[in-house]
N, C-alpha and C positions, 0 to 999 in steps of 0.2 A: 504493498499500500505505500501511495507517494506521500508526501508532506501536505499538499492539498486536501486529499481523498480523507487523511487523517484528521483533520480538522473538521473537515464538513460532515461527516460521518457524526452521526448522534451529538452533532453540535449543541443541542442545550445543555446536555449533561455536563460536554467540556465546559461548557460556560458556567453552569452551576459549580464544579469543581473549582472555577476560577476565582469567581466571588469568594467561595468558602475558604480557599488560603487565604485570599486578601484579608477577609474579617478573621481567622485566625492568627495572622499576625499582628494585626492591629490589638486582638484582645488579648494576648501574650504581653504586648509591651503596653496595653493602657488598662488591662481588664473591662473592656468595654467594645461591643459589638454597636458600633454607630449607625443612627438611623438612615444617614446617606447610604449606607450600605444594604439596609433591608428594606427599608420601603420600595424604592425603586425596582427590588430584586420579587418582592412580591407582586408589585405592579404589571412589571414586565411580563413576567407569568402568567399572569391572570390574562392580561390584553394577547400574547402567543399563542393561550392553548384556546382561545376564542376567536381570533383571527384565524387559525388554522384549523378549529374541530367545530367552531359554530357555537350553539347554545350548550351542546355535550360537552364541547372545551371548555367553557365558562363554567359548567356544573362540576367537572373533575377537578378544574382547578382549584375553586373556592374549597370542594370538600378535602383537596389536598393539604392546603393551608391551612382549615380548620384541625385537622389533623395533625398536622406539624404543630399548630399553638397548642392545643390540646393536651400534647404530650409532656410539654415543659410546663404549661402554666400551672400546674397544682406545686410545682418546688418555687415558680415565682411568685406564687400568691403568698406563700410563708417565709420570703425572702431569701431562697436558698438558691437562687438562680438570676440574674439580672436581664430585664426584659429584652436587649438584644438578642440571646441567645434564644429566647423564645420565637420572636421575630424571624431569625434566621431557618429556622426549622420550618417555621410558616413558608419562608422563602422557596424552600424544596419543595414542600408540599405545592406550591402553587405553579412551580415549573415541572413537577415531576411524577404528581399524582398521588393519591390514597397509599397504595402498596409501598411503592419505592419509598415514601416517606417514613412509613411506619418501620420498616426494616431498616433504613439508616440509622432512626431513632435508637431501634434495637443496638446496632451495632455501638453507637456513638456510644450508649448508657456501658457497656461493655469495656469499651476503652476509656471513657471516662473513671470508671470503679479501678481498673489496672493504675491510671493513671495517677489517683488519689491515694492509693494504697501505695505507690512505689515513691509520692512524693511527702508522705507520713514518715517511711521508712528511712528515705534519704536525710531527714530533718532528725529523725532518732525521736520523734514524739507521739509515737505508737500509743502509748498508754493515754495521755492528753488526749486525743481526738477520740479514740476510743469511748472516754468518758464522756467526752461531747456529743459523739454519735448516739449514747445510750440515753444522755441529758433530750437531745432533741427529739428521740422516737417517743420519749416518754412525755415530753410537751405535746407531740401529734396526737396522741393518745388519750391525753388529759383534758388540754386545751380546744375547744372546739370552735372558735372563732379565730378565723384565717388572720383579721386585723391585729391581734393582740399577738399570735405567732409571728407577724411578720415584725413586729416593734421588738418582741426577744431576741429575734436573728437580728435586727440591725444593732442591738446593743452587742450581740455578742460577736459580729462581724471584725472588730478589728483585731479579736483575739485569736481569729481562725485563718489557717493557710488557705487563701482563695485560690480555685481551680479557676484559668481562664475557660469557660465551655467552652469557646468556640473552638478549642483546638480539638476536644474529643469530637465535637460535630462535626470538623474538617475530615480526620483522619478515619472516623467511623463511616460517615457517607461516602467516601471515595474507595475506603476500603471494601464497602458492602456494593458502590458501583463496578469495581474492578473483577468483583467474584459473580456478580448478576451480569457479567459481558456488555455492560453499557458503554463502556467507555474504547472500546474497540471500533 
């Protein structure tokens, strides 16, 4: 396959990969995925799928976006993740649909868990973060108000290791795309 054919074949997937790489790089440096990446990603995915497939493309794109948002919204609602990460998953859904977004989320979750454990082990802070994790789980079981959970999380945030979750989203999603044969 020549250079031009490589980039034109499955170009929406390659565009999403490029956006994910840029978002991960920024998130790694700033601990934030900016709106200037996520909003155009979501809107262009919806517009593209509507243009290519009409109303059915619009429906699939919107449903994919909702699934992407819904995957991470619970963690965001209690302060465990930034809104940019949530919107980034929504952008994947807007471009690539429900099924791809779901599996990209699943693989990203595994990558994020491994990265979190490695970060904690590297800093030799396993006991501290295990205790924090148990405290958070206890709070989730006993405190039913998401606003109160978010407030507690905000107070705890300065003492926590922060994982720029755009990186696991990028690695996990691209790994899934490769596994599914979507990049070739």
